[in-house]
C-alpha positions in Angstrom: 43.2 -24.0 68.0 39.9 -24.7 69.5 39.3 -27.9 71.5 36.3 -30.0 70.6 34.8 -32.2 73.3 31.5 -34.0 74.0 30.0 -36.2 76.6 28.7 -39.5 75.4 27.4 -42.4 77.5 29.0 -40.9 80.6 32.4 -40.6 79.0 34.2 -37.3 78.0 35.6 -37.5 74.5 38.2 -34.9 73.6 39.4 -34.5 70.0 43.2 -34.5 70.0 44.3 -33.5 66.5 48.0 -33.1 65.7 49.3 -30.7 63.0 51.9 -31.6 60.4 52.5 -28.3 58.6 53.7 -28.2 55.0 51.8 -31.3 53.9 48.6 -31.4 51.8 46.7 -33.2 54.6 48.3 -31.6 57.8 45.7 -32.7 60.4 46.0 -36.1 62.0 42.8 -37.1 63.9 42.7 -38.8 67.3 41.0 -38.6 70.6 41.3 -39.2 74.4 38.5 -40.7 76.4 37.9 -40.0 80.1 35.4 -42.1 82.1 33.3 -41.0 85.1 36.0 -42.5 87.5 38.7 -40.3 86.0 40.5 -43.0 84.0 42.0 -41.5 80.8 43.1 -43.3 77.7 46.3 -42.7 75.7 45.7 -40.7 72.5 43.7 -43.0 70.3 44.5 -42.2 66.6 42.1 -42.7 63.8 42.9 -45.8 61.6 45.8 -45.0 59.2 43.7 -45.0 56.0 41.5 -42.2 57.6 44.0 -40.5 59.9 45.0 -37.4 57.8 42.7 -34.7 56.7 43.0 -31.3 55.0 40.7 -29.4 57.4 40.9 -29.0 61.1 37.2 -29.0 61.7 36.8 -32.3 59.7 39.6 -33.9 61.7 38.0 -32.8 65.0 34.5 -34.1 64.0 35.9 -37.4 62.8 38.0 -37.8 66.0 34.9 -37.3 68.1 32.9 -39.8 66.0 35.8 -42.3 66.4 35.7 -41.7 70.2 32.0 -42.5 70.3 32.6 -45.7 68.4 35.3 -46.7 70.8 33.0 -46.0 73.8 30.3 -48.2 72.2 32.9 -50.9 71.6 34.0 -50.7 75.3 30.5 -50.7 76.8 28.7 -53.0 74.4 31.4 -55.4 73.3 33.9 -55.4 76.2 36.8 -53.7 74.4 39.5 -52.6 76.8 40.0 -48.8 76.7 42.1 -48.1 79.8 45.5 -49.4 80.7 45.5 -50.7 84.3 48.7 -51.2 86.3 49.5 -54.8 87.0 
């Protein structure tokens, strides 16, 4: 399986798609985001109503798009992406 990545607004977004063989929609979309300081998110799944797809490429592209949206929410609206130790 090929890994899809992109750099967006100084963040590395990596599609992290999981396979569930034997189902009509075996690809579950999700992503991980790494910032320039090396902080990495947990796997951020797509919203449930859009999470499962029938094609790997589609799942990867939507996972990257979701990651870009999350970066925008983080930078423009203060959404917390990274877990910090207390």
